[in-house]
C-alpha positions as CSV (number, residue, x, y, z in Angstrom):
1,M,-63.2,26.1,-17.4
2,N,-65.1,29.3,-18.3
3,A,-62.2,31.1,-19.9
4,I,-63.2,33.4,-22.8
5,F,-61.0,34.0,-25.8
6,T,-60.4,37.5,-27.0
7,D,-62.4,38.6,-30.1
8,A,-59.2,38.6,-32.3
9,S,-58.4,35.1,-31.0
10,F,-61.9,33.8,-31.9
11,Q,-61.6,35.3,-35.4
12,N,-58.2,33.5,-35.9
13,M,-59.7,30.2,-34.7
14,Q,-62.7,30.7,-37.0
15,N,-60.4,31.2,-40.0
16,V,-58.6,28.0,-39.2
17,A,-61.9,26.1,-38.9
18,N,-63.0,27.4,-42.3
19,R,-59.8,26.3,-44.0
20,Y,-60.0,22.8,-42.6
21,G,-63.8,22.5,-43.1
22,I,-64.6,21.7,-39.4
23,S,-66.7,23.4,-36.8
24,V,-65.5,26.4,-34.7
25,N,-66.5,24.5,-31.6
26,A,-64.1,21.6,-32.5
27,V,-61.3,24.1,-33.1
28,T,-62.0,25.9,-29.9
29,N,-61.9,22.6,-27.9
30,L,-58.6,21.6,-29.6
31,T,-57.2,25.1,-28.8
32,Q,-58.1,24.8,-25.2
33,A,-56.3,21.5,-25.0
34,L,-53.2,23.1,-26.6
35,M,-53.3,26.1,-24.2
36,L,-52.7,23.8,-21.3
37,S,-49.2,23.2,-22.5
38,N,-48.7,26.6,-24.3
39,G,-49.0,24.9,-27.6
40,T,-46.6,22.0,-27.2
41,M,-49.0,19.1,-26.8
42,A,-52.7,18.2,-26.6
43,Q,-54.9,15.4,-25.4
44,F,-58.5,15.6,-26.7
45,N,-61.7,13.8,-27.3
46,I,-63.5,15.5,-30.2
47,P,-66.0,13.5,-32.3
48,E,-65.2,15.5,-35.5
49,L,-61.5,14.5,-35.0
50,G,-62.1,10.8,-34.5
51,G,-62.8,10.8,-30.8
52,G,-59.9,10.5,-28.4
53,G,-56.5,11.5,-29.7
54,Q,-53.1,13.0,-28.8
55,W,-50.7,15.3,-30.5
56,M,-47.2,16.3,-29.5
57,Q,-44.9,18.9,-31.0
58,G,-42.3,17.3,-33.1
59,G,-44.3,14.9,-35.2
60,M,-46.3,12.5,-32.9
61,T,-50.0,12.3,-33.8
62,M,-52.5,9.7,-32.6
63,V,-56.2,9.4,-33.5
64,G,-58.9,6.9,-32.6
65,D,-59.0,5.6,-36.2
66,M,-55.3,4.7,-36.4
67,F,-55.5,3.8,-40.1
68,N,-57.2,7.0,-41.2
69,Y,-54.1,8.8,-42.4
70,Q,-56.1,11.6,-43.8
71,L,-57.6,12.3,-40.4
72,K,-54.2,12.1,-38.8
73,S,-52.8,14.6,-41.3
74,T,-55.7,17.0,-40.6
75,V,-55.2,16.8,-36.8
76,D,-51.5,17.4,-37.2
77,G,-52.0,20.4,-39.5
78,L,-54.6,21.9,-37.1
79,C,-52.4,21.5,-34.1
80,V,-49.3,22.9,-35.8
81,E,-51.2,25.9,-37.0
82,L,-52.9,26.6,-33.7
83,S,-49.7,26.0,-31.8
84,N,-48.0,28.7,-33.9
85,L,-50.8,31.1,-33.3
86,I,-50.6,30.5,-29.5
87,N,-46.8,31.1,-29.5
88,Q,-47.2,34.2,-31.5
89,G,-49.8,35.6,-29.1
90,A,-52.5,35.6,-31.7
91,I,-54.7,33.3,-29.5
92,Q,-55.2,34.5,-25.9
93,Y,-57.8,34.5,-23.2
94,K,-59.5,37.7,-22.1
95,P,-58.1,39.2,-18.9
96,L,-60.4,39.1,-16.0
97,P,-62.2,42.4,-15.1
98,K,-60.8,44.4,-12.2
99,V,-63.1,45.3,-9.3
100,E,-62.3,47.5,-6.3
101,N,-62.8,46.0,-2.9
102,Q,-63.7,47.8,0.3
103,N,-60.1,48.6,1.0
104,G,-59.7,50.3,-2.3
105,F,-57.5,47.6,-3.9
106,Q,-58.3,46.2,-7.3
107,S,-58.3,42.5,-7.8
108,N,-59.8,39.8,-10.1
109,S,-63.3,39.2,-8.8
110,G,-64.2,35.8,-7.5
111,N,-60.8,34.1,-8.0
112,W,-58.5,32.9,-5.3
113,W,-55.4,33.3,-7.4
114,G,-55.6,37.1,-7.5
115,D,-54.4,39.1,-10.4
116,L,-52.8,36.4,-12.6
117,G,-55.5,36.6,-15.2
118,F,-57.3,33.7,-16.9
119,P,-55.7,30.3,-16.2
120,N,-55.2,27.7,-18.9
121,S,-56.4,25.1,-16.5
122,T,-57.9,24.9,-13.0
123,G,-58.9,22.0,-10.8
124,S,-59.3,20.8,-7.2
125,Q,-58.3,17.5,-5.7
126,N,-58.0,16.2,-2.1
127,G,-58.6,19.7,-0.6
128,M,-56.1,21.4,-2.8
129,S,-56.9,23.8,-5.7
130,Y,-54.5,24.7,-8.5
131,A,-54.5,27.1,-11.5
132,I,-52.0,26.8,-14.4
133,F,-51.0,29.9,-16.4
134,S,-48.9,28.8,-19.3
135,N,-48.8,32.1,-21.0
136,I,-47.1,33.8,-18.1
137,A,-45.3,30.7,-16.7
138,R,-47.1,30.6,-13.4
139,L,-48.6,27.9,-11.2
140,A,-50.9,28.9,-8.3
141,I,-51.8,26.4,-5.5
142,Q,-54.2,26.9,-2.7
143,Q,-54.0,24.6,0.3
144,N,-55.2,25.1,3.8
145,G,-56.3,28.6,3.0
146,K,-52.8,29.6,1.8
147,V,-52.0,30.5,-1.8
148,T,-48.5,29.9,-3.2
149,V,-47.5,31.1,-6.7
150,F,-44.6,29.4,-8.5
151,D,-42.6,30.4,-11.5
152,T,-42.8,27.4,-13.8
153,L,-39.7,28.5,-15.8
154,D,-39.7,26.6,-19.1
155,N,-41.9,23.8,-17.9
156,Q,-45.1,23.5,-20.0
157,I,-47.4,21.8,-17.5
158,G,-49.8,19.5,-19.3
159,G,-50.7,16.9,-16.8
160,V,-52.1,16.7,-13.2
161,G,-52.3,13.6,-11.1
162,Q,-52.7,12.4,-7.5
163,Q,-49.6,12.4,-5.4
164,Q,-48.8,10.1,-2.5
165,G,-46.9,11.9,0.2
166,G,-45.1,15.2,-0.1
167,N,-46.3,18.7,0.7
168,Y,-49.1,18.7,-1.9
169,S,-51.8,16.2,-2.7
170,V,-51.4,16.4,-6.5
171,N,-48.4,16.3,-8.9
172,F,-47.8,18.0,-12.2
173,T,-46.0,16.8,-15.3
174,S,-44.4,18.8,-18.2
175,Q,-42.4,17.9,-21.3
176,Y,-39.5,17.0,-18.9
177,G,-41.6,14.6,-16.8
178,Q,-42.8,15.1,-13.3
179,V,-42.3,18.6,-12.0
180,D,-40.5,19.0,-8.6
181,L,-42.2,22.0,-7.0
182,N,-39.2,22.3,-4.6
183,T,-37.0,23.3,-7.5
184,L,-39.3,26.1,-8.8
185,P,-38.9,29.7,-7.6
186,I,-41.7,30.9,-5.4
187,I,-43.1,34.3,-6.5
188,S,-45.4,34.8,-3.5
189,G,-46.8,32.9,-0.5
190,G,-43.6,31.0,0.2
191,P,-43.1,28.9,3.4
192,D,-43.1,30.7,6.7
193,K,-39.5,31.4,7.7
194,P,-38.4,31.2,11.3
195,A,-37.6,34.4,13.1
196,P,-33.9,35.2,12.9
197,I,-31.9,34.2,16.0
198,Q,-30.7,37.3,17.8
199,E,-27.1,37.5,19.1
200,P,-26.9,37.9,22.9
201,I,-26.4,41.4,24.1
202,V,-22.9,41.8,25.6
203,N,-22.7,44.0,28.8
204,N,-19.7,46.3,28.1
205,N,-19.6,47.4,31.7
206,N,-19.0,43.8,32.8
207,N,-16.3,43.4,30.2
208,N,-14.6,46.6,31.3
209,A,-14.7,45.5,34.9
210,N,-13.2,42.1,33.9
211,N,-10.5,43.9,31.9
212,N,-9.7,46.1,34.9
213,N,-9.4,43.1,37.2
214,N,-7.1,41.4,34.8
215,N,-4.9,44.6,34.5
216,N,-4.7,44.9,38.3
217,T,-3.8,41.2,38.7
218,N,-1.1,41.7,36.1
219,Q,0.2,44.8,37.9
220,N,0.5,42.9,41.2
221,Q,2.5,40.1,39.7
222,P,6.4,40.6,39.9
223,E,8.1,41.2,36.7
224,P,9.9,38.2,35.4
225,I,13.7,38.1,35.8
226,I,15.5,37.7,32.6
227,L,18.9,36.0,32.9
228,E,21.4,37.1,30.4
229,S,23.9,34.6,29.2
230,A,27.6,35.4,29.4
231,P,29.1,36.3,26.1
232,V,30.9,33.4,24.4
233,L,34.5,34.2,23.6
234,N,36.1,33.2,20.4
235,N,39.2,31.5,21.6
236,T,40.7,31.3,18.1
237,N,40.6,35.0,17.5
238,N,42.0,35.8,21.0
239,T,44.9,33.4,20.6
240,T,45.8,34.9,17.2
241,D,45.8,38.4,18.7
242,F,48.0,37.3,21.5
243,E,50.5,35.7,19.2
244,E,50.6,38.8,17.0
245,D,51.3,41.0,20.1
246,I,54.3,38.7,21.0
247,F,55.8,38.9,17.6
248,S,55.3,42.6,17.4
249,K,57.3,43.0,20.6
250,I,60.1,40.8,19.3
251,E,60.3,43.0,16.2
252,K,60.6,46.1,18.3
253,L,63.3,44.5,20.4
254,A,65.1,43.5,17.2
255,A,65.0,47.2,16.1
256,L,66.5,48.2,19.4
257,K,69.3,45.7,19.0
258,N,70.0,46.9,15.5
259,K,70.3,50.4,16.9
260,E,72.7,48.9,19.5
261,I,70.4,50.1,22.3
262,L,70.2,46.5,23.4
263,T,73.0,44.1,23.3
264,V,72.7,40.8,21.5
265,S,72.6,39.0,24.8
266,E,69.8,41.2,26.2
267,F,67.8,40.8,22.9
268,E,68.0,37.0,23.0
269,N,67.0,36.8,26.7
270,K,63.9,39.0,26.1
271,K,63.1,37.1,22.9
272,A,63.3,33.8,24.8
273,E,61.1,35.2,27.5
274,L,58.4,36.4,25.0
275,L,58.4,33.1,23.1
276,S,57.9,31.1,26.3
277,R,54.5,32.8,26.7
278,L,53.2,31.2,23.6
């Protein structure tokens, strides 16, 4: 990768190299390994640091000479200090220069990933190209002439391998394990979406004609005949009223008898007649 560090970043790495008594080139190589994971881990092969080795944030340090504890302490100190500088933004790559194309738009010259800047890592495998941008949490993939840019969220991508099956020919790993690209938000160049299905256009004239036909049909039909039920009489109430009327008449006859308008015989006959109706 031909990424170039800023002048301030190079000065910071030179200061670290002077403090630990190793070459700037060794510190630069170690920094580039750390940049792949935004300072969380590094895999390296640097002769000054014992050859092949590995460091992971949180305390794991492995060097080629496993019993050289002084070397292990040096590698751990270097990685911790460089990781802190990366997280503080004190070590960064230079942004790519902008050039104006024939359409008047500015873009990064010569790079298929556009205006994302310098990647931490790039590669190509099985016809697919990728570029990892840890500092801005982006992953760009180019396949079949199409570029897709993902938001890597809090994944610090530090490993790339060949994938069997799936939409892409390589897979990526982070501090959480293998990264499922289907779960990452797509910033640009997402999958082609099918055209929306249009609802059929309804002919209002036909609907109105159908409604008119229905109305005419309803008007030609005879109105339904509603049969009213005869009211149900309350026999108990009618009987009570009838009895009260008989007794009221007997009381009136008794009053006439007391006034000697009716004789006792006439009163008894009328009374017997009324009572027989009960």
